[in-house]
Structures are given as structure tokens and as C-alpha cells.
C-alpha positions as CSV (number, residue, x, y, z in Angstrom):
1,M,60.6,-40.9,-73.0
2,S,57.8,-43.3,-73.2
3,V,55.3,-44.0,-70.4
4,D,56.8,-47.4,-69.8
5,E,60.2,-45.8,-69.2
6,I,59.1,-43.5,-66.4
7,N,60.8,-44.4,-63.0
8,V,58.7,-44.4,-60.0
9,S,61.4,-42.5,-58.2
10,D,61.0,-39.7,-60.6
11,L,57.5,-38.9,-59.2
12,N,59.1,-37.8,-55.8
13,L,56.6,-39.8,-53.8
14,S,59.0,-41.0,-51.2
15,S,58.5,-40.1,-47.5
16,S,60.5,-37.3,-46.0
17,P,60.5,-35.2,-42.7
18,S,58.6,-32.5,-44.5
19,G,56.2,-34.8,-46.4
20,G,52.7,-36.2,-45.7
21,G,53.7,-38.3,-42.7
22,G,54.6,-35.1,-40.7
23,Q,51.3,-33.5,-41.6
24,Q,49.4,-36.6,-40.3
25,T,51.3,-36.4,-37.0
26,R,50.4,-32.7,-36.6
27,V,46.8,-33.4,-37.4
28,H,46.7,-36.1,-34.8
29,K,48.2,-33.9,-32.1
30,T,45.8,-31.1,-32.9
31,T,42.9,-33.4,-32.6
32,I,44.0,-34.5,-29.1
33,I,44.4,-30.9,-28.0
34,I,40.9,-30.0,-29.2
35,V,39.4,-33.0,-27.5
36,V,41.2,-32.2,-24.2
37,G,40.1,-28.6,-24.5
38,L,36.5,-29.6,-25.0
39,F,36.7,-31.7,-21.8
40,V,38.2,-28.8,-19.9
41,M,35.6,-26.4,-21.2
42,A,32.8,-28.9,-20.3
43,A,34.3,-29.3,-16.8
44,L,34.6,-25.5,-16.3
45,G,31.1,-25.0,-17.7
46,G,29.6,-27.5,-15.4
47,G,31.4,-26.0,-12.4
48,S,30.2,-22.5,-13.3
49,F,26.6,-23.8,-13.6
50,Y,26.8,-25.4,-10.2
51,Y,28.2,-22.2,-8.6
52,R,25.7,-19.9,-10.2
53,G,22.7,-22.1,-10.4
54,I,23.0,-24.1,-7.1
55,Y,25.6,-22.9,-4.7
56,Q,24.9,-19.1,-4.8
57,P,21.1,-19.5,-4.6
58,R,21.5,-21.9,-1.7
59,V,23.7,-19.4,0.2
60,Y,21.2,-16.6,-0.6
61,V,18.3,-18.7,0.8
62,Q,20.3,-19.7,3.9
63,T,21.0,-16.0,4.5
64,I,17.4,-14.8,4.0
65,V,15.5,-17.4,5.9
66,P,16.7,-16.6,9.4
67,L,16.3,-12.9,8.8
68,Y,12.8,-13.4,7.6
69,E,11.8,-15.7,10.5
70,N,13.4,-13.6,13.2
71,A,11.4,-10.6,11.9
72,G,8.2,-12.3,12.9
73,L,6.3,-12.1,9.6
74,L,3.8,-14.6,8.4
75,G,4.6,-18.2,9.2
76,S,7.1,-17.4,12.0
77,E,6.8,-18.1,15.6
78,T,10.1,-16.4,16.6
79,G,11.5,-12.9,16.9
80,A,9.0,-10.1,16.9
81,D,6.1,-12.5,17.4
82,A,7.2,-13.0,21.0
83,V,6.5,-9.3,21.5
84,T,2.8,-9.7,20.5
85,R,2.0,-11.9,23.5
86,G,1.7,-8.9,25.9
87,P,0.5,-6.8,27.6
88,S,-1.9,-8.7,29.9
89,D,-4.0,-5.6,30.8
90,P,-6.6,-5.0,28.1
91,L,-6.3,-1.2,28.7
92,D,-2.5,-1.0,28.7
93,Y,-2.3,0.9,25.5
94,I,1.0,2.4,26.4
95,G,2.4,-1.1,26.9
96,A,0.9,-2.0,23.5
97,A,2.5,1.0,21.8
98,E,5.9,0.1,23.3
99,A,5.6,-3.5,22.1
100,I,4.6,-2.4,18.6
101,A,7.6,0.0,18.5
102,A,9.9,-2.9,19.5
103,R,8.4,-5.0,16.7
104,A,8.9,-2.1,14.3
105,Q,12.5,-1.9,15.3
106,T,13.0,-5.6,14.7
107,L,11.3,-5.3,11.2
108,N,13.5,-2.3,10.3
109,A,16.7,-4.1,11.4
110,A,15.8,-7.2,9.4
111,R,14.9,-5.2,6.3
112,A,18.2,-3.4,6.5
113,E,20.1,-6.7,6.6
114,I,18.0,-8.2,3.8
115,A,18.7,-5.1,1.6
116,K,22.4,-5.8,1.9
117,V,22.0,-9.3,0.4
118,E,22.6,-9.5,-3.4
119,P,20.3,-12.0,-5.1
120,P,22.3,-14.1,-7.5
121,M,19.6,-14.8,-10.2
122,R,16.9,-12.8,-11.9
123,K,14.2,-15.0,-10.5
124,L,15.6,-14.4,-7.0
125,A,15.9,-10.7,-7.7
126,F,12.2,-10.5,-8.3
127,F,11.5,-12.4,-5.0
128,H,14.0,-10.1,-3.2
129,A,12.1,-7.0,-4.4
130,E,8.8,-8.5,-3.3
131,L,10.2,-9.4,0.1
132,L,11.5,-5.9,0.7
133,E,8.1,-4.5,-0.3
134,V,6.4,-6.8,2.2
135,F,8.7,-5.4,4.9
136,D,7.9,-1.9,3.9
137,L,4.2,-2.5,4.2
138,A,4.7,-4.2,7.5
139,V,6.6,-1.3,8.9
140,R,3.9,1.1,7.8
141,A,1.3,-1.2,9.4
142,N,3.3,-1.1,12.7
143,E,3.5,2.7,12.5
144,E,-0.3,3.0,12.2
145,A,-0.9,0.5,15.0
146,E,1.5,2.4,17.3
147,E,-0.4,5.6,16.5
148,R,-3.7,3.9,17.3
149,A,-2.3,2.6,20.6
150,Q,-1.0,6.1,21.6
151,F,-4.4,7.5,20.5
152,L,-6.3,5.1,22.8
153,A,-3.9,5.8,25.6
154,K,-4.7,9.5,25.3
155,L,-8.4,8.8,25.1
156,L,-8.1,7.0,28.5
157,A,-6.3,10.0,29.9
158,L,-9.0,12.3,28.4
159,K,-11.7,10.2,30.0
160,E,-10.0,10.3,33.4
161,E,-9.9,14.1,33.3
162,L,-13.5,14.5,32.1
163,G,-14.6,11.9,34.7
164,A,-12.8,13.8,37.5
165,L,-14.5,17.0,36.3
166,R,-17.9,15.3,36.4
167,E,-17.3,14.1,40.0
168,V,-16.2,17.6,41.1
169,V,-19.3,19.2,39.4
170,S,-21.8,16.6,40.8
171,E,-20.4,16.4,44.4
172,P,-21.9,18.7,47.1
173,Q,-20.1,22.0,47.0
174,Q,-19.1,22.0,50.7
175,N,-15.8,23.7,50.1
176,I,-16.9,25.9,47.2
177,H,-17.7,29.3,48.4
178,T,-16.4,31.6,45.8
179,I,-15.7,31.7,42.0
180,G,-12.1,31.3,43.0
181,D,-12.9,28.0,44.7
182,L,-14.8,26.9,41.6
183,K,-11.9,27.9,39.3
184,E,-9.5,25.9,41.5
185,A,-11.8,22.8,41.3
186,W,-12.8,22.9,37.7
187,L,-10.1,24.6,35.6
188,P,-7.2,22.1,36.1
189,H,-9.5,19.3,34.7
190,L,-10.9,21.4,31.9
191,R,-7.5,22.6,30.7
192,A,-5.9,19.2,31.0
193,A,-8.8,17.6,29.1
194,R,-8.5,20.3,26.4
195,T,-4.8,19.7,25.9
196,T,-5.1,15.9,25.9
197,G,-8.0,15.9,23.5
198,T,-6.2,18.2,21.1
199,E,-3.2,15.9,21.2
200,A,-5.3,12.8,20.7
201,F,-7.4,13.9,17.7
202,T,-4.7,14.7,15.2
203,D,-5.2,15.0,11.5
204,T,-3.4,11.7,11.1
205,I,-5.9,9.9,13.3
206,R,-8.9,11.6,11.7
207,T,-7.6,10.8,8.2
208,G,-6.7,7.2,9.0
209,G,-10.0,6.6,10.8
210,K,-12.3,8.1,8.2
211,D,-13.7,4.7,7.3
212,D,-14.0,3.7,11.0
213,A,-17.5,4.6,12.3
214,A,-16.5,4.6,15.9
215,L,-13.5,6.9,15.3
216,V,-15.7,9.2,13.2
217,A,-18.3,9.4,16.1
218,L,-15.5,10.1,18.6
219,S,-14.0,12.9,16.4
220,T,-17.4,14.5,15.9
221,S,-18.1,14.3,19.7
222,W,-14.7,15.9,20.4
223,D,-15.5,18.7,17.9
224,E,-18.4,19.5,20.2
225,V,-16.6,19.0,23.5
226,G,-13.5,21.1,22.7
227,P,-15.4,24.3,22.1
228,A,-17.6,23.6,25.1
229,I,-14.5,23.3,27.3
230,D,-13.2,26.6,25.8
231,F,-16.6,28.3,26.7
232,L,-16.6,27.0,30.3
233,V,-13.0,28.2,30.8
234,E,-13.6,31.6,29.3
235,T,-16.8,32.0,31.3
236,L,-15.1,31.2,34.6
237,D,-12.1,33.4,33.8
238,A,-14.5,36.3,33.1
239,F,-15.7,36.5,36.8
240,R,-13.7,37.8,39.7
241,S,-12.4,35.1,42.0
242,T,-14.0,36.8,45.0
243,T,-17.5,36.6,43.6
244,R,-19.7,34.4,45.8
245,V,-20.7,31.2,44.1
246,E,-24.4,31.8,45.0
247,E,-24.3,34.8,42.6
248,F,-22.8,32.8,39.7
249,G,-26.0,31.5,38.3
250,T,-27.7,34.9,38.5
251,L,-24.8,36.5,36.7
252,L,-25.0,34.2,33.7
253,T,-27.2,35.0,30.7
254,P,-29.8,32.5,29.6
255,E,-27.7,31.8,26.5
256,Q,-24.6,31.1,28.7
257,N,-26.6,28.8,30.9
258,T,-27.9,26.9,27.9
259,R,-24.4,26.6,26.4
260,G,-23.0,25.4,29.7
261,E,-25.6,22.7,30.2
262,K,-25.2,21.5,26.6
263,G,-21.4,21.4,27.1
264,F,-21.7,19.1,30.0
265,R,-24.1,16.8,28.0
266,H,-21.5,16.6,25.3
267,I,-18.9,15.7,27.9
268,E,-21.1,12.8,29.1
269,Q,-21.6,11.6,25.6
270,L,-17.9,11.6,24.9
271,I,-17.1,9.6,28.0
272,E,-19.6,7.0,26.9
273,L,-18.1,6.8,23.4
274,I,-14.6,6.4,24.9
275,D,-15.9,3.6,27.1
276,D,-17.5,1.8,24.1
277,L,-14.3,2.0,22.0
278,T,-11.9,0.9,24.7
279,T,-14.2,-2.0,25.6
280,S,-14.2,-3.3,22.1
281,R,-10.5,-2.6,21.3
282,S,-8.1,-4.1,23.8
283,A,-4.4,-3.4,23.8
284,Q,-3.8,-7.0,22.6
285,S,-6.2,-6.6,19.7
286,L,-3.9,-3.8,18.4
287,L,-1.0,-6.2,18.5
288,D,-2.9,-8.9,16.7
289,S,-4.2,-6.8,13.9
290,N,-1.6,-4.1,13.3
291,T,-2.4,-3.7,9.6
292,V,-2.7,-0.6,7.5
293,S,-6.2,0.3,6.3
294,G,-7.8,0.1,2.9
295,E,-6.0,-1.2,-0.2
296,E,-2.7,-1.4,1.6
297,Q,-4.1,-3.9,4.1
298,V,-5.2,-6.2,1.3
299,A,-1.8,-5.8,-0.4
300,L,0.0,-6.6,2.8
301,S,-2.0,-9.7,3.5
302,E,-1.8,-11.0,-0.1
303,K,1.9,-10.2,-0.6
304,A,2.9,-11.5,2.8
305,F,1.2,-14.8,2.1
306,A,2.6,-15.1,-1.4
307,T,6.1,-14.3,-0.2
308,Y,5.8,-16.9,2.6
309,R,4.8,-19.6,0.1
310,E,7.6,-18.7,-2.3
311,L,10.2,-18.7,0.4
312,E,8.9,-22.2,1.5
313,E,9.4,-23.4,-2.0
314,L,12.9,-22.0,-2.2
315,K,13.7,-23.8,1.1
316,R,12.5,-27.1,-0.3
317,H,14.4,-26.6,-3.6
318,Y,17.8,-25.4,-2.2
319,L,17.9,-26.5,1.4
320,H,16.0,-29.7,1.7
321,Q,17.4,-31.6,-1.3
């Protein structure tokens, strides 16, 4: 058969259900499905970004802001800040300690609630950790301030006992006839002062105040007064109560007389130091500056301010759009 004799029909190029036309239809349908799928994926992807990148961070900030503000940290005028406005008496250190304890309770409660919140993004996770650290520093600052307030309250009580002893010693001894009368007048104040001073000058106070010249001077003075009180108590207890008071001076050795006189001078000096300290440090000042000492004080100030600024930026970005 020659080329000219070939029939076109012999090439089997006619259309059929299983031919090229069906393949084109399937390709067209596949293209439509792919395009629709891409649109769906884009829509889902956009929704996921909104949820993770906008909605969740916004909810996080909305949750954190009131907890932060009610805690009374830097930049807040609510919550625990209201506690810092009292007490009115500059020597009401007990009231100051109670107010500081109330503020610590507020800080601890806020920190516990913040710790329950899950930050949705890595950036917010870093902020969250820094915020918790600020709360931890603030809690420790309050604990130290409360200890200082209780210490100053005990100092006032110590001063009252020593002052009462001074009055009894300096007043005319009209009702003092025997050593027993002297013991009854002196020993209650001496023993109360010894107990109060021992409770006041704890290792914590001494360690925390090692950089405070006034506290160091007080501690040094108490280290002299404490043994002086012990000596006076032991000396009085060594004599029979029936001994006439006129004989007391003659029964003491020169060394005992010298130690007794020196002890009373130490007591006078301690009273003056307590007056100086309580005059310069009011109860309100403890509430206004309840920060830890040394490096932690710097860390608290810097971290609190940085956290405040970062939270303000988060508020502008997620809440004030």
C-alpha cells in the first residue's frame, strides 16, 4: 500500500469516551479542585494566624493587665497602693507592718493568678517570666520591709522599758528601803528590756543592716547593753532581799560599781540612738521605700520599670488598636 492510499480512519484518531477528550475533562476538574483547595488553605491559614498572632495575645494581655494593676506595682494607683497611704502616726510601726503584710498578701495572690496564665507566644513567654521575677523581688522586698517595721516597733518597746528603768533609778527612793524593794522596782524593766532587745536584734536584722550605719551603731550599742543588763540582774539577785538599801553600795566591790555605772551609761546611749533612728525613719517611710537592699534593690527597680514599659507597649499593640 502506498502512502497516498492510506485512509485517515486507519490512524484511529477519532474521538472516543476513553480518548483525549476525557483526559482533558479530568485535567480541568483537577485544576478546579486544586485552586479551591488553595483558597481553603489560605483561608484556614489566615484564620490560624489571626487566632495565634492576634486573638490569643489580646486575651493574654487583657487577663494580665488587671492582675498587674491591682497588685500595686510600678505605674498603678489601685490595689495594694491604697494600703501604703497609712498609718498617720509616724511611730506606728505595728500598723506599718500590718499594712506591708496586707500588701504582700495582695502581691502573692496576684502572682499566683498570673502564674496560671499560659503565654501564647515565645515573645510573651519571655515577658511572662520577667513579670513573675518582678513579683518575686517585690514579695521579698515586702518581707524585708515588714521585718524592719517589726524591728522598729520592738525598738520603741525597748526604749520604753529602758526609759522606765531610768525614771525609777533617778527618782527619789522614798519607797525603797530594802534590796527586795529595789528588785521589785528594777528587775521587771531590766528583764523585759533584755527579752525585747534579744527579740529585736536578730541575725536577720544584723545581716540585712550590715550596710546601714545607724543599724550597725544600734547593734553595737545593744551588744554592750545586753551584758550590762545581765550584770545588773545577777548583782541584784546575789543579795538577800532583806538587806537594807543603805548597805548596798558598801557591799559592792569597786569593779562592780564601775561596771554598774558603765552599764547605765550604755543604756543612756542606746536610748539616744533609738530616738535618732525612729525620728529619721517614720512608719510611712517604710511603706514608701520597701525595697530589698544591695543588688536586689537595683534589680527590682530596673526590672519593674522595664516590665511596666513593656506592658504599656503590649496594651497599645493589642488593646488600643
